N, C-alpha and C positions, 0 to 999 in steps of 0.2 A: 788216510788221515783226514779228519774233518777240516774244512777251510776255516779261515778266520771269521768269515761272515757267518758260517753255520754255528761256530762257537759263540759269537756275539748274540746271535738269535736265541740260542739255547740258554745262555746266561740270563738274558732278559726275561725269557719265559719262566725259568725257575725262580727268578727274583719276584715276578708277579705272583706266582703261586705261594711263595713265602709270605708275601704281604697278606694274601687271603687267609692262609692258615693262622697267621698271627692275629688277624682281626677276629677269626672264629674262636680262637683260644681266649681272647679277652672278653668276647660276648658270653662264652660259656662260663667263664670265671665269675662274671657279674650275675648271671642267672643262677649259678650254683649256690651262691650265698643265700639267696631267697628260697631256693628249692630245699636246701639243707635245713634252714630254719623252719620251713613249713613241715618237713618230714619229722624233725625232732619234736616240734610242738604237738604233732598229732599222736606221737607214741604214748604219752601219759593218758590221753583220752581213750585210745584203743585198749590200753592195758586195764584201765579202770572199768571200761565197759565189759571186758572179758571177765574181770573179777566179779562184777555184779551178776553177770550171766552165770558164772560158776556157782555163786551163792544160791541163786534162785533155782538153778537146775538140779541142785543136790536133792531137793525134795520132789522134783517133778520128773526126773529122768525115768523113773519106774512107774509113773502114772499112765494108765492106758489112755487117758484123755489128753495127753501132752501133745503140743503142736508138732506136726511132722517136720517143720523147720528145725526143731530142737532135737528130736529123737530119730528122724528119718522115716522112710517109708516101710522099714522092716526088710528091705532088699538092698543089695549092692551090686546089681547086675549091669546097670548103665551109669557110666561116669561122664560128667561134663568137665572138661578142662578149660578154664579161662586163662588163656596165655596172654600176658601183658608184656608188650615190648614198646620200642620207640617208633614214631612215625618217620623219623629221619635217620640217615646213616652217619658216617664219619664220626663214629664214637667207639672205635676200637672193636673189641670182642664183646661189647655189651649185649647186643641183640643175639649174637651167635651163641653165647653161653646160655641165655634163656631158652632159645630154640633147641639147643642140645639137651637141656634138662627136660623139656617138653617131649622131645622124641624118645628119650629114655623112659619117661613115665608112660607114654603111650605104649611102648614096647612091653613094659612090665604088665600093664593092664591087659593088653591083648593076649600075652602069654598065659595070663590067668583065666582067659576065657571071658573077659568082660567086654561089653559094648562101649565104645569110646566116641564121644562127640567133642568137638573143639570149637570154642568161641574165641576169636582173636581180638584183642584190644591193642591196636598198633599195627601199622602196615608192614614193618620190617619182619616181625615174627610171622605174619601171614605169608609174606613172600618166601620165607625159608621153608615153612611147613607145607605149603601147597605143592611143593615139588614131589613130596613123598606121600602126604596124607590129605590130598585135595578132597577126597570123598568123605572125610571125617569132619571137614570144616563147615560149620553152619553159616558163619558170617564173619565179617571183619569190621570192627568199629574203629574208625579213625578219629583222633582227637587233634588233628592239625589245626582246625579252626578255633580251638579253645586256647585263649591266651593264658589262662591259669586253671589249675585243677581245683575245682570247688566241690562242695557237697552236692550241688545240683547235677554235676557231671557224673559223680559216683552214684547218685540216686537213680539216674536213667539206666545205668548199667545194672544196678541192683534190682530195679523193677523188672527189667527184662529177664534176669535170672530167676527171680521169684515167680514170674508168670510162667516160665518154662517148667519150673518145679510144680506149680499148681496144676499144670496141664499134664503132669506125670511124664515129662519128656526125659527125665533122668532121676537117678536115686541118690547119687553122691556128686558133689561139686568140689573141685579143687582149683585153687588159684596158683598159677605158675608165674612168678614175677622175680624181681631182684630186690635184695635187701641192701640198703645203703650202709656200708660199714665205715668207709672213710673216702676221702677224695680219690685215692688211688685203688680202692678196694670195693667191689660190689659183688655180693654173693647171691647167685640164683637160688631160689627156694620154691618148694611146693607145699602149700598149706591147705588143709581142709576148710571149706566154707560151710557146706551143708552135708550132713546134719551138724548143727552147731555144737551138740554135746561132744562130738568127736574132736572138733576144733578146739574146744575148751580143754578137753583131756590132753591134747597135744601140748598146749602152751601154758596152762594155768593149773596150779595145784588146787584141788577142791578143798574148801575150808573144812576144818574139823569143828563140828558143832558141839563136840564134847557132851553129847546126849541132850543138849538143850533144844527146846522147841521154839521156833520163831514164827510169829504171825505176820503176814504181809497183807496190806490192805490196798485194793480190794481183795486180791488173792494172787498167788504165784502165777497161775495160769493166765489170768487177765493181764498181769504186768508183762509176762513173757510175750503174749500176743502183740503187745505194743513195742517191746524192746527188740524182739527177734528181727523184724525188718530193718530196724535201725542198726542192729549189730551187723547185719549183712552189708549195709551201706558203709558202715564204719570200717570194716575190714577192706572193702574195695577202695575206699578213699585213702586209707593208710598205704595200701599196696601201690596205688597210683602215685602218691607223693614220694614214696621210697623209690619208685621207678624213675620219676622225674629227676630226683637228686642224683641217682646213680647214673642216669644218662648224661647229665651235665658234667659230672665228675669224669666220666669216661671220655667224653668229647674233649674236655679241657686237656686231659693227659694225652689223648691221641693227637690233638692239634699242636701241643707243645713238642711232642716227638717229631711230628711232620715239619715243624718250623726249624728245629735243630738239624734234622736231616737235610732240609733244603739249604741251610747255611753251609753244611759240610760239602754238599754237592757244588754249591757256588764257588767255594774255595778251591775245590778240585778242578772245576772247569776254568777258573781264572789261572790256575797254575799251568794247565795244558795250553790255554790261550797264550800266555806269556812265553812259554817254551816254543810253541809253534811260531809265534811272531819273531822271536829271537833267531830261530833256525832259518826263517825266511829272509831276515835281514842279513844273516851271515852268508847265506847262499848268494844273495844279490851282490854283496861286497866282494865275494870270491870271483863272481863272474866279471865284475868291473875291473878288478885287479888283473885277472887273467887277460882280459881284452886289452888293457893298457900295456901289459908286458908284451903282448903279441905285436903291438905296433912298434 
């Protein structure tokens, strides 16, 4: 049985841990509100951008001169998976769920005979995937130094992806990230980024023109050449913001559970401590009484 000193030391240690988890929970709760507002504010913009792209691509998808970003390279042999996770842990199964979906998607593509390349955004996803798929990972982009997720951050990632596409390093790009549903629910998802026409087909219904002919100035092709890079950046920004909100929600829930578990453990240790102390006092009294009777 542990001594009273050992029990006091452990109670003090668990109490200190409880203070840390409670502080982390409060910090995550404060950051969650801002992250949730940012993610929800970005959704209408992303949806409107996708709607505009769907409208313009209706007339351009079968055009031989359409941008490869829109219609693809005509092949689907090489896939780039952009796996977005958190740079920090202590957020429950948030990173594990994203990594699990990424591994599942890699397995499906390799089973279909495709070449897979992985670009990690976030250290925790990289740490989990490198154990099995280190040879597939091109790089890991960490966002630890970024205080907030901005369009400039998404733009740098988008520029790198577009440069790789222009250099014909892949044919299809998919983003594996988390969708923020609620404070206690984050759903991992995989969405197509390039070619954009496939992404639009997945999420947006093409408008029914009803036989009407619409003119765009200067023309659809030139407008799409401007909008397509912005569309890529918009999808990446939206995914980063959704990830950030999901991470904070998962961390707040995980730290709340840890705080409550620490409280339960402290109560249990205090009960053991009191029983041990009472048993020790009883033993000492018995020894004193026995000694007095012996005299």
